C-alpha positions in Angstrom: -7.1 23.8 3.8 -7.9 25.2 7.1 -11.0 26.9 8.5 -9.4 30.3 7.7 -9.3 29.4 4.0 -12.9 28.3 3.6 -15.8 30.3 2.2 -19.5 29.5 1.7 -20.1 28.8 -1.9 -16.7 27.4 -2.6 -16.9 24.4 -5.0 -14.3 21.6 -4.9 -14.1 19.2 -7.8 -12.3 15.9 -8.0 -10.6 13.7 -10.6 -12.4 10.5 -11.6 -12.2 6.9 -10.7 -13.4 4.1 -13.0 -15.0 1.0 -11.3 -14.1 -2.4 -12.5 -16.0 -5.6 -11.9 -13.4 -6.8 -9.5 -13.7 -3.6 -7.4 -17.5 -3.9 -7.2 -17.4 -7.6 -6.3 -14.6 -7.3 -3.7 -16.3 -4.4 -1.9 -19.6 -6.3 -2.0 -18.2 -9.5 -0.7 -16.8 -7.7 2.4 -19.4 -5.0 3.1 -22.6 -5.5 1.1 -22.9 -9.2 -0.1 -26.2 -8.9 -2.0 -26.3 -10.8 -5.3 -26.6 -7.6 -7.3 -23.1 -6.6 -6.0 -21.3 -9.9 -6.0 -22.8 -12.3 -8.6 -22.8 -11.1 -12.2 -25.0 -14.0 -13.4 -27.6 -13.5 -10.6 -27.5 -9.7 -11.0 -28.3 -10.1 -14.7 -31.7 -11.5 -13.7 -32.2 -8.8 -11.0 -33.9 -5.4 -11.0 -31.0 -3.6 -12.5 -30.2 -6.2 -15.3 -26.6 -6.4 -14.3 -24.0 -6.0 -11.6 -24.0 -2.7 -9.7 -21.9 -1.1 -7.0 -23.1 -0.9 -3.5 -24.4 2.5 -2.6 -22.0 2.4 0.3 -19.1 1.9 -2.1 -20.3 4.9 -4.0 -20.2 6.9 -0.7 -16.8 5.6 0.2 -15.4 6.4 -3.2 -16.9 9.9 -3.0 -15.0 10.5 0.2 -11.8 9.0 -1.2 -12.0 11.2 -4.3 -12.5 14.3 -2.1 -9.6 13.3 0.1 -7.4 12.9 -3.0 -7.8 16.6 -3.9 -5.9 17.6 -0.7 -8.9 19.7 0.4 -9.3 17.7 3.6 -5.6 17.8 4.4 -4.3 20.1 7.1 -7.3 21.6 8.9 -9.7 18.7 8.7 -10.1 16.9 12.1 -12.8 14.4 11.1 -16.6 14.6 10.6 -19.7 14.7 12.5 -22.2 13.0 10.2 -24.2 13.2 7.0 -27.7 14.2 6.0 -29.9 13.6 3.0 -27.9 10.7 1.5 -29.6 9.7 -1.8 -28.6 7.1 -4.3 -30.1 8.3 -7.5 -28.9 5.9 -10.2 -27.1 2.6 -10.2 -23.3 2.7 -10.6 -22.2 0.0 -13.1 -19.0 -1.7 -14.2 -17.0 0.8 -16.3 -18.6 3.9 -14.8 -16.3 6.7 -14.0 -17.2 8.8 -10.9 -16.3 12.4 -10.2 -17.5 14.6 -7.4 -18.4 18.2 -6.8 -18.8 19.5 -3.3 -20.1 23.0 -2.3 -19.6 24.6 1.1 -23.1 25.4 2.2 -22.6 26.4 5.9 -19.8 27.1 8.3 -20.8 27.0 12.0 -18.1 28.0 14.5 -18.1 25.9 17.7 -19.3 27.7 20.8 -17.2 25.5 23.1 -14.1 25.3 20.8 -14.0 28.6 18.8 -10.8 27.4 17.1 -12.9 25.0 14.9 -16.1 24.8 13.0 -18.5 22.4 11.4 -18.4 22.9 7.6 -21.4 21.5 5.8 -20.8 20.5 2.2 -23.4 19.4 -0.4 -21.8 16.6 -2.4 -22.9 15.4 -5.8 -21.3 12.3 -7.4 -21.6 12.1 -11.2 -21.0 9.3 -13.7 -19.2 9.8 -17.0 -22.4 11.0 -18.6 -22.8 13.9 -16.2 -25.7 12.2 -14.5 -25.9 12.5 -10.7 -25.7 9.1 -9.1 -25.5 10.2 -5.4 -26.1 13.3 -3.3 -25.4 13.9 0.3 -24.6 16.6 2.8 -21.5 15.8 4.8 -20.4 17.7 7.9 -16.7 18.1 8.2 -14.8 19.5 11.3 -12.1 22.0 10.4 -9.7 23.8 12.7 -8.1 27.2 12.3 -4.5 27.5 11.1 -2.1 27.7 14.0 0.9 30.1 14.0 3.6 28.7 11.7 1.3 26.3 9.7 0.9 26.6 6.0 
């Protein structure tokens, strides 16, 4: 997708990914080593009564799922940040996450009119249709150049 293809209101949906205990613990060990992410026994005694994924893992998987759709291929040249990140429910072993992202705003750059900031409202859901995370991510997209498809 390129800037030329994007419209406010477009909704992009993803396939799902199911989290295993190994995935949660491995991510936690490297990036967020709290007991509720890396120790199933300690997590059982914690506030969520079991192992849960790091919110940062949920964010990373959200981005991965969107990338896997191909939506960010071609015209995407990175991002400029995020707003209003909220973790709404714990993500547990066996949960399957899917994502919906809606284009909310397209702002053409004044200094580089061949590109724009595309703001997208992301909602990540579990297999029960419950929102587990929301965020607004700001992607940078460029226009299609002659000869590109």
